[in-house]
N, C-alpha and C positions, 0 to 999 in steps of 0.2 A: 461722136462727141465733137461739137463745134466750139473750140476755144478761140477767143480773141487773144492773139499773142503779140505783144509789143516786143521789139528787139531786145535781146539781152544787153544789159547796161555794162559799161566798162567796169571791170573789177568785181562784177557780180558773180558769186559762186553759183554752181548748178542748183544747190538747195535754195538759195535766195531767189534765184530766177523762178524756180518752180513755185515757191511760196507766193511771190508777187503775182504771177500769172493766175494761180488758183484763187487768191484773195480777190483780185480784180474781177475775175469772171463770176465769183460768187456774189460780189457786191452789185455787179451790173445785171445779174440774173441770167447771164449767158449759161451759167450753171444754176438752174432753178432749184428751189426747195424740193427735195425728194428725188432729184436726179441721181442715178447711180454713178459711181466713179470707178474707173479701172486704171490702176497705176501704169500698166504697160501702154494703154492708149494715150494717156497723158504724156508719158515719157517719149513716145513716138512723135506726138504733136510738137513737143518742145525740143526734140533732138538731143535728149540727155538720157542717162541710164535710169533704171527704175529706183535705184537707191536714194538719190536726192529727192525724187518725187515722193517716195514713202516717208522720208524725213520731214518734208514740207507738210504732208498730210497729218503726220503725228503732231507737228507743231500747231497746226490749225485746230486739231482736235483738243489738244491739251490746254491751249491758251484761251480758246473761245467756245469749245463744244459746237463748232459750226459744221463739223463733219462727224457723222456717226459711223462707227466701225462695228461690224458684227462678225465675230470669229467664225470662220468656215463658210460665211454666206455673203461676204462683200461689204461694201461701204456706200454711203450716199450723203448728199448735202442735207443738212438738217432742215426740217420744216421751220417756218416762222413760229417762234415761241413768244407769246405776248408777255409772259412774266419776265423773260430775259430782256425784252425790249424796254419795258417800264423800268427795270432795274438799271440798265445801261443808260437810259435817258436821264435818270436821276443823277447818276454819277457824272455824266457829261455836263449836265446843267450846273451842278455844284462847281465843277472845275472851270467851265467857261465863264461863269459869272465873275469869278475872281480874276481869271485871265484877262477878261475884257476891261476890268478896272485897271489892271496894270498897263494894258495897252494905252488907255487914256493918259496915264502918267508918263509912260516911257516912249511913246511913238515919236518918230522923227519925220521930217519932211520927206525923206526917202521912203519911209514906210508908207506914208500917205499916198505917195506917187505909185508905189507898187500895188497897193490895194485898189486905187482908182483904175489902173490898167487891168488888173485881174477882173474887176466887176464889169468893165467895158467888154472884155473878152467873153465873159459869161453871157452878157446881153447879145453879143454877136452870134455865138453858137446857139443860144436859145432861139434867136431869130431864124437860124437855119434848121432848127429842130434837131440839131446834133446834141441830144440830151446826154449821151455818154461823156462828151467833151465838156459840156456845161457843168455836169456833176463833178467831173474831175477837177475843174477849176474851183468849184465851190469847196471841195475838200482842201485844195491848196490854200484857199483863203483862210479857212479855219485853222489849218496848220500854221499859217503866218501869224495868226493871233498869238499862238503859243511862243513862236520865235520872238516876236516883239516883246512879249512879257518876260522873256528869259526863262521859259518853262518847257523847253523842247524835250528834256529828259522825261518829264511827266507825260508829254504827248506820246513819245515812243513807248513808254512803259504801259500806257493804257490802250494802245491801238488794237491789241488783240481782241478783247471783248467788244470793242466799239463796232466791230464788223456787223453785229446784229442790228444796231441802229442805222449804220450806213446802208445796209441792204434795203431796209424799208424806205429810207430816204431816197434811194435810187429809184424805187418803184414810184414813189410819190412825185419825183422829179418829172415823170412822164405825164403827170396830170397838169391841169392848168395852174396849180398852185405854185409852180416854179416861177412864174411871172411875179407872183406875190412875194416869193422868197427874194427875188432880185430887188424888189422895192425895200424889203427888210435890209438887204446888204447895203444899199445906198444910205439908208437912215442910220445904220450902225456906223458906217464910215463917217457920216456927218457928226455923230456923237463923239467918236474918237477924235476927230479933227478939233471939235470944240472942247475936248477934255471934260465932257459931261458924263461922268462915270455912272451916275444913277440912271440917266436916260439910256446909256449903252447897255446896262444890266437888264433893264426892263425889255429892251428891244431883243436882246439875245434870248431871253426867256420865251417871248412870244415866237421868235424864229424857230427855236427848237421844239416848240409845241405844234408846229404846223402838221407834222405827221399824224397827230391825233385827229386833226380835222378831216383827214382823208382815210381814216381807218375803216369806216363803214364802206366807202367806195372800193377800197382795196379788197375787202372781204367779198364784196359782190362780184367784182371782176375776176378775182383770182382765189376762190375758196380753196383750191387745191394746194395753195402755198402754206396754209395754216396747219399747225400741229394737230388740232382736233379733227382735221379731215383725213388724217393719215390712218392707214390700216384697215 
């Protein structure tokens, strides 16, 4: 099991550390759909006991059904479930359309500067083909929208099931469409700067629909990731 492990953060409990590492690795597909999971291997990789790892696994299972547990026979990362993807995308779109409206109303010059720097860094890492870092910055940008809108509680509250959408966005980010997504980001920033809420809402809708444009390509390249191929 090859986990990508970023250092434990200050004040982070063992369970929080295990949860973050597992979530990040599932989103980046370092832990791919269908991969088996073994708590003692994960614990050894993280340098923690098995208890916080089991607690993190239970949390991921309960809040998002992203891990499947089979009594007496082990556990694995869930396959991509298109019904869940469509459901989560609907929820995310409904939230972000209202959040982006609030961004247009509440944004400050400091917020605009932060977003400009974030998008510039996305472009830099995309140019280096460091897609994991580019995708991380993409997520930070969307998180920032919620912060600007004063809706960070909602963001944290909904992060669990959003892992399904984030995971396929991570795959799509490795296709050429990430360059198109960067163009979206710049246009969304321009709309926020201009306080043009209607334009910003339309742009965020198109942006969140980009995964559907690559669904067929994803199925062709990775049919083993989809639930209907399991078993």
